[in-house]
C-alpha positions in Angstrom: 0.0 0.0 0.0 1.5 3.3 -1.1 0.7 6.3 0.9 1.6 9.7 -0.5 1.9 12.7 1.6 0.4 15.8 0.0 1.8 19.2 0.8 -0.5 21.6 2.4 -1.2 24.6 0.2 0.1 27.8 1.7 -2.5 30.3 2.3 -1.9 33.4 0.2 -2.9 36.7 1.9 -3.6 39.0 -0.9 -3.9 42.0 1.3 -0.4 41.7 2.7 1.2 40.5 -0.5 -0.2 43.3 -2.6 2.2 46.3 -2.9 -0.7 48.6 -3.8 -2.6 47.7 -0.6 -3.8 50.7 1.3 -6.5 50.4 4.0 -9.0 53.1 4.2 -11.9 54.4 6.3 -15.3 55.7 5.0 -16.8 59.0 6.0 -20.2 60.5 5.2 -21.0 64.1 4.3 -21.3 65.0 8.0 -17.7 63.9 8.6 -18.8 60.9 10.6 -16.8 57.6 10.2 -18.4 54.3 9.3 -18.6 51.8 12.2 -20.5 48.9 10.8 -23.8 47.5 9.6 -27.1 46.7 11.5 -30.5 45.4 10.6 -29.1 42.6 8.6 -26.8 44.8 6.6 -29.5 47.2 5.5 -28.4 50.1 7.7 -25.0 51.7 7.9 -24.0 53.1 11.3 -21.8 56.1 11.7 -20.0 57.7 14.6 -18.5 61.1 15.4 -15.6 59.4 17.2 -12.7 58.8 14.8 -11.4 55.9 16.9 -14.6 53.8 16.3 -13.9 53.7 12.5 -13.6 50.2 10.9 -11.0 50.2 8.1 -11.8 48.5 4.8 -9.4 46.7 2.6 -10.9 46.6 -0.9 -12.6 49.1 -3.2 -15.4 46.6 -3.9 -16.4 46.8 -0.2 -16.7 50.6 -0.6 -18.8 50.2 -3.7 -21.2 47.9 -1.8 -21.5 50.5 1.0 -22.4 53.2 -1.6 -25.2 50.9 -3.0 -26.7 50.5 0.5 -26.3 54.2 1.6 -27.8 56.1 -1.3 -29.0 59.2 0.5 -25.7 60.9 1.2 -22.2 61.1 -0.2 -19.5 58.8 1.0 -15.7 59.4 0.9 -12.7 57.1 1.2 -9.9 58.3 3.4 -6.7 56.3 3.1 -4.7 55.6 6.2 
């Protein structure tokens, strides 16, 4: 009986390996920072406290937030 050992595939972390990676936070037109979602992802929550901000990693995440929050303008602020 021949048993072959397979190598475990190394996990590639695209965020850390990408030289163009720049995390960012999202701000609304009232200069409040994005802190998360509620109501099953239908409502965006914002805070006046800059320390509560949750950074995002990909532009597609920002585009999804813009689709949910249609009423006001959103801005990306790179860290």
